[in-house]
C-alpha positions in Angstrom: 0.0 0.0 0.0 1.6 3.2 -1.2 1.5 6.3 1.0 -0.6 9.2 -0.3 0.7 12.5 1.0 -1.9 15.2 1.4 -2.0 18.6 3.0 -5.1 17.9 5.0 -7.0 14.9 6.2 -10.4 15.3 7.9 -11.5 12.3 9.9 -15.3 12.6 10.1 -17.4 14.7 7.8 -19.9 16.2 10.4 -20.6 19.9 10.8 -17.2 21.2 11.7 -15.4 18.6 9.5 -17.2 19.4 6.3 -16.9 23.1 6.7 -13.1 23.0 7.4 -12.8 20.7 4.3 -14.8 23.1 2.1 -12.8 26.1 3.3 -9.4 24.6 2.8 -10.3 23.2 -0.6 -11.5 26.6 -1.7 -8.1 28.0 -0.7 -6.5 25.5 -3.2 -5.3 23.0 -0.6 -5.8 19.2 -1.2 -8.2 17.8 1.4 -9.3 14.2 2.0 -12.4 13.7 4.1 -12.9 10.2 5.5 -16.5 9.6 6.6 -17.7 6.4 8.0 -21.4 6.4 7.0 -23.2 9.8 7.0 -22.6 12.3 4.2 -22.9 15.6 5.9 -22.8 14.2 9.5 -25.4 13.2 12.0 -27.4 16.5 12.0 -29.0 16.2 8.5 -29.1 12.4 8.6 -30.2 11.1 12.0 -30.3 13.9 14.6 -31.3 17.6 14.5 -33.1 18.0 11.3 -34.9 14.6 11.1 -36.0 14.8 14.7 -37.5 18.3 14.2 -39.2 17.0 11.0 -40.9 14.2 13.0 -41.6 16.6 15.9 -43.4 18.8 13.3 -45.6 15.9 12.2 -46.4 15.3 15.9 -47.3 19.0 16.2 -49.7 18.8 13.3 -51.3 15.7 14.8 -51.8 17.6 18.1 -53.3 20.6 16.3 -55.7 18.4 14.4 -56.7 16.6 17.7 -57.5 20.0 19.3 -58.9 21.5 16.1 -62.3 22.1 17.7 -60.8 24.6 20.1 -60.1 26.7 17.1 -63.5 26.3 15.6 -62.5 23.6 13.2 -64.2 20.3 13.3 -62.4 17.1 12.0 -64.2 13.8 11.9 -61.1 11.6 12.4 -57.5 11.9 13.4 -55.3 9.0 12.1 -51.5 9.0 12.3 -49.8 7.0 9.4 -46.3 6.5 10.6 -45.2 5.3 7.2 -46.1 8.7 5.9 -44.3 10.4 8.8 -41.2 8.4 8.0 -41.5 9.0 4.3 -41.7 12.8 4.8 -38.6 12.6 7.0 -36.7 10.4 4.5 -37.5 12.7 1.6 -36.0 15.7 3.6 -32.9 13.6 4.5 -32.4 12.5 0.9 -32.6 16.1 -0.2 -30.0 17.1 2.3 -27.6 14.3 1.3 -27.9 15.3 -2.3 -27.0 18.9 -1.4 -24.0 17.7 0.6 -22.7 15.3 -2.1 -22.8 18.2 -4.6 -20.8 20.4 -2.2 -18.1 17.7 -1.9 -17.8 17.5 -5.7 -15.3 20.4 -6.0 -11.7 20.7 -7.0 -9.0 19.7 -4.4 -11.5 17.8 -2.3 -12.0 14.0 -2.1 -14.7 12.3 0.0 -13.8 8.8 1.0 -16.5 6.7 2.6 -15.0 4.2 5.1 -13.6 3.9 8.6 -10.3 5.6 9.2 -7.7 4.4 11.7 -4.5 6.1 12.8 -1.5 3.9 12.5 1.1 6.6 13.2 1.1 10.3 13.9 -1.0 11.9 11.2 -1.1 8.7 9.2 -4.6 7.3 8.5 -5.5 4.0 6.9 -8.9 3.5 5.5 -10.7 0.7 3.6 -13.2 2.5 1.4 -16.6 1.0 0.7 -15.5 0.4 -2.9 -12.6 -1.7 -1.5 -8.8 -1.3 -1.8 -7.1 0.0 1.4 -5.5 3.4 1.3 -3.0 5.2 3.6 -2.9 8.9 3.9 0.0 10.9 5.4 -1.3 14.3 6.3 0.5 17.5 7.1 -2.5 18.5 9.2 -5.2 16.2 10.7 -8.6 17.4 11.8 -10.8 15.1 14.0 -14.5 15.5 13.8 -15.5 12.1 15.2 -18.8 12.8 16.8 -20.6 10.7 19.5 -23.2 8.0 19.7 -25.9 7.2 22.2 -24.8 5.7 25.5 -26.4 2.4 26.5 -26.2 2.1 30.3 -25.0 -1.1 31.8 -28.5 -2.0 33.2 -29.0 -5.8 33.3 -30.9 -6.9 30.2 -31.0 -3.5 28.5 -28.6 -4.1 25.7 -30.1 -7.5 25.1 -33.5 -5.8 24.7 -32.2 -4.0 21.6 -33.5 -0.6 22.8 -34.3 2.2 20.5 -32.0 5.2 20.4 -33.0 8.4 18.6 -31.7 6.8 15.4 -34.1 3.9 15.4 -37.0 5.9 16.9 -36.9 8.2 13.9 -37.1 5.3 11.5 -40.2 3.6 13.1 -43.1 2.9 10.7 -45.5 2.1 13.5 -46.7 3.9 16.6 -45.4 2.2 19.8 -48.3 1.2 22.0 -46.4 2.1 25.1 -43.0 3.7 24.9 -40.7 3.8 28.0 -38.1 6.6 27.7 -35.0 6.2 29.8 -33.7 9.7 30.5 -35.4 13.1 31.0 -32.8 15.2 29.2 -33.3 17.2 26.0 -33.4 14.2 23.6 -35.7 12.3 26.0 -38.2 15.0 26.5 -38.4 15.9 22.8 -39.1 12.3 21.7 -41.3 11.5 24.6 -43.7 14.3 23.7 -43.5 13.7 20.0 -44.5 10.0 20.4 -47.3 10.8 22.8 -48.7 13.1 20.2 -48.4 10.5 17.5 -50.4 8.2 19.6 -48.2 6.3 22.0 -48.6 5.9 25.7 -45.4 7.3 27.1 -43.5 6.9 30.4 -40.4 8.9 31.1 -38.0 7.5 33.7 -35.5 10.0 35.1 -32.9 9.0 37.6 -32.4 12.6 38.9 -34.8 14.6 41.1 -36.2 16.6 38.1 -36.6 16.6 34.4 -33.9 18.5 32.5 -31.4 18.4 35.2 -29.4 21.3 33.9 -32.3 23.7 34.2 -33.7 25.7 37.2 -36.2 23.8 39.3 -39.0 26.2 38.3 -38.4 25.4 34.6 -38.2 21.7 35.2 -41.4 21.8 37.3 -43.2 23.7 34.5 -42.1 21.2 31.9 -43.3 18.3 34.1 -46.7 20.0 34.6 -47.0 20.4 30.8 -46.1 16.7 30.3 -48.6 15.6 32.9 -51.3 17.8 31.3 -50.5 16.0 28.0 -50.8 12.6 29.7 -47.2 11.7 29.7 -46.2 9.8 32.8 -43.0 11.2 34.5 -41.2 9.1 37.1 -38.5 11.0 38.9 -35.8 9.5 41.1 -36.2 6.3 39.1 -33.4 3.8 39.2 -33.9 1.3 36.4 -32.7 -2.0 37.8 -33.4 -4.5 35.0 -35.0 -4.9 31.6 -36.6 -8.1 30.2 -37.9 -8.8 26.7 -37.2 -7.1 23.4 -38.1 -3.6 22.3 -40.9 -3.9 19.7 -42.0 -7.3 21.0 -42.6 -6.2 24.6 -40.5 -5.3 27.6 -40.7 -5.4 31.3 -38.8 -2.6 33.1 -38.1 -2.9 36.8 -37.7 0.5 38.5 -37.0 1.4 42.1 -38.2 4.8 43.4 -38.6 6.3 46.9 -42.1 4.8 46.9 -40.8 1.3 46.2 -40.2 -1.0 43.3 -42.6 -1.3 40.4 -42.6 -3.0 37.0 -43.6 -1.2 33.8 -44.8 -3.4 31.0 -44.4 -1.7 27.6 -44.1 -2.4 23.9 -40.9 -0.4 23.4 -38.0 1.2 25.2 -36.0 4.2 24.1 -32.6 5.1 25.6 -31.8 8.8 25.9 -29.1 8.7 28.6 -26.2 10.7 27.2 -23.6 10.4 24.5 -20.3 8.6 24.1 -17.4 9.9 21.9 -16.5 7.9 18.8 -12.8 8.0 19.8 -11.9 4.5 21.0 -10.3 1.8 18.9 -9.1 4.1 16.1 -5.5 4.6 17.2 -5.7 8.1 18.7 -3.6 7.5 21.8 -1.0 5.6 19.9 -0.6 8.6 17.7 0.0 10.9 20.7 -3.5 12.3 20.9 -4.6 12.3 24.6 -8.1 11.5 25.7 -9.8 12.4 29.0 -11.3 9.9 31.4 -14.6 9.9 29.4 -12.9 9.4 26.1 -13.2 12.9 24.8 -10.2 14.3 22.9 -8.2 16.8 25.1 -7.9 20.2 23.4 -6.8 23.7 24.3 -8.9 26.8 23.7 -7.9 26.8 20.0 -9.0 23.2 19.7 -5.4 21.9 19.3 -4.8 18.4 20.6 -1.7 17.1 22.4 -0.3 16.0 19.0 1.4 18.5 16.7 -0.6 19.3 13.6 -3.8 17.8 14.9 -7.1 19.5 15.8 -10.3 18.2 17.2 -13.7 19.8 16.8 -17.3 19.2 17.8 -18.6 16.7 20.3 -15.5 14.5 20.3 -13.6 17.5 21.7 -16.0 17.9 24.6 -17.7 20.9 23.0 -21.3 21.5 24.0 -23.3 19.0 22.0 -25.0 21.4 19.5 -24.6 21.7 15.8 -24.2 25.5 16.1 -21.3 25.0 18.5 -19.6 22.6 16.1 -19.9 25.2 13.4 -18.3 27.7 15.7 -15.5 25.2 16.4 -14.8 25.2 12.7 -14.6 29.0 12.8 -12.2 28.9 15.7 -9.9 26.5 13.8 -10.2 28.3 10.5 -9.4 31.7 11.9 -6.4 30.4 13.8 -5.0 28.7 10.8 -5.3 32.0 9.0 -3.3 33.8 11.7 -6.3 35.4 13.3 -6.5 34.5 17.0 -9.8 33.1 18.1 -10.7 31.1 21.2 -13.5 28.9 22.6 -13.3 30.8 25.9 -16.2 32.9 26.9 -18.6 31.9 24.1 -22.2 32.8 24.6 -24.0 29.7 23.6 -27.7 29.5 23.2 -29.8 26.4 22.9 -33.4 25.3 22.4 -35.2 22.1 23.4 -37.9 21.6 20.8 -40.6 20.5 23.0 -44.0 22.2 22.8 -43.8 24.9 24.0 -40.2 25.4 23.2 -37.6 25.8 25.9 -34.7 28.2 25.1 -32.0 29.6 27.2 -28.9 31.8 26.8 -26.5 32.7 29.5 -26.9 32.0 33.2 -29.8 30.5 35.0 -30.6 31.3 38.6 -29.0 28.1 40.0 -25.7 28.8 38.3 -25.7 32.5 39.3 -26.2 31.5 42.9 -23.5 28.9 42.8 -21.0 31.3 41.3 -21.9 34.2 43.6 -23.4 36.4 40.8 -25.9 38.8 42.3 -28.9 39.1 39.9 -32.3 40.6 39.7 -34.9 38.5 38.0 -37.8 39.6 35.8 -40.6 37.1 35.3 -43.6 37.0 33.0 -46.1 34.2 32.3 -46.9 33.6 28.7 -50.5 34.5 29.4 -49.3 38.1 29.5 -48.0 37.9 25.9 -50.7 39.0 23.4 -49.3 36.9 20.6 -49.5 33.8 22.8 -53.2 34.6 23.6 -54.0 35.2 19.9 -52.6 31.8 18.8 -53.8 29.9 21.9 -50.3 29.0 23.1 -50.2 30.4 26.6 -48.3 27.7 28.5 -44.9 28.7 30.0 -43.1 31.8 31.0 -40.1 34.1 30.4 -37.5 35.2 32.9 -34.4 37.4 32.6 -31.4 37.7 34.9 -29.9 41.2 35.2 -26.7 42.0 37.1 -25.9 45.1 39.2 -24.7 47.0 36.1 -28.1 46.5 34.4 -26.6 44.1 31.9 -28.5 41.0 30.9 -26.6 37.9 32.0 -29.2 35.2 31.3 -32.6 34.6 29.7 -34.9 31.6 29.7 -38.1 31.2 27.9 -40.6 28.3 28.0 -43.0 29.3 25.4 -44.0 29.2 21.7 -41.2 30.6 19.5 -38.6 30.6 22.3 -35.9 29.5 19.9 -36.4 32.8 18.0 -36.9 35.1 21.0 -33.7 34.0 22.7 -31.8 35.2 19.6 -33.1 38.7 20.2 -31.8 38.6 23.8 -28.5 37.0 22.8 -27.9 39.8 20.3 -28.5 42.4 23.1 -26.1 40.5 25.4 -23.4 40.3 22.7 -23.7 44.0 22.3 -23.4 44.7 26.0 -26.7 46.5 26.0 -28.6 47.3 29.2 -31.9 45.6 29.7 -33.6 48.9 29.3 -32.7 48.8 25.6 -35.0 45.9 25.1 -37.6 47.3 27.5 -37.8 50.5 25.3 -37.4 48.8 21.9 -40.3 48.9 19.4 -41.1 45.3 18.6 -43.6 44.3 16.0 -47.1 43.7 17.3 -48.3 41.1 17.9 -45.1 38.9 18.2 -43.6 36.8 20.9 -40.6 39.1 21.0 -43.0 41.9 22.0 -43.3 40.1 25.3 -39.9 41.4 26.2 -41.4 44.9 26.5 -43.9 43.5 29.0 -41.3 41.4 30.8 -39.2 44.4 31.5 -41.9 47.1 32.0 -41.5 46.8 35.8 -38.0 47.2 37.2 -36.7 43.7 38.0 -36.0 43.0 41.7 
């Protein structure tokens, strides 16, 4: 096998990997991208976009079910999961086609296969078409991603549980879906499948749903779930699983109230992520991993090996596509001689439950822990006129303001939260005082207009 010397090898073609590849190829450098399976990465194939596609179908089903509240009468509501899946697949196929076209440019080669490091910056791969190849790179970029963790609960792995990947490929509605984990993925899929017709039980080991959120936020989400007839079991230690997902499972759970057994048709695991970093020769090539298997990087995303960078989830970055894209920008700018760091990034996020949950900056729990004195403005969504007009009044807004009148955090549980947090984030990036939003003229009636009402009374 002859060595192929190239300027850049990108191991993994996800969000950060594909963008650094496109950028370097545009600059005239030769780039080889080695991607195991998913052209364009997980986001357009099996994660962000497909999940939001299915969540939208669930939203439509929910609207139809409650159509009479809007003066519209529908004789029958029937969910055809084969149609839900077909719609999702058509979107994914379109995204793959777009990505394939973007890889068909000069200086760039996409190799489908699994790459393994056999020496520093030396990657061997057996492409799908056959014929092993070995690339010797001047620079190596790792964009390995993660996969769903399967906890070591007796019987769980043998039960062939669903992860988000398999759940988004179902062509049937599970009769009773047990969701292990009340984090962002768990709550999104739990609500979606409830709306599609499943009975749903969420088992969360911790004392609240969404363990990274303030208790008032978690309590509000739990109340919404219970109103939507989703069973939530907190402090739930799953002890054993019997059966096989799809054919029927028995899940033994211990809580403060005692031990109980849930009998369900399917089980979905949403219990965190594991980096795709093991067994591909990283440590032998001088690339250090932390105790959890994430690649160790500095604030410019350089690894412990010369000429090697890691980006996205495998580097321990927050697990959002928009963060992976910014990782690409950090690496790109530093390669061009323009200093850029991952320190101090203001990272927003949104959980696409209904109503949406968005946050940017601090929450009250973190502020108290870090000794940051804040004043808090709160507003129920019932006070937002747009929410009343569209009949989406569940949830609330709250903003954290420091002693200099700067906004240090904002949380919204409400329709359109993902868009409204962008308004607040922009104000935070500009260092604007909260009064700038209070006095701004927002279009009426919009959700963003609620910021005027939220801040009309001086926060205390």
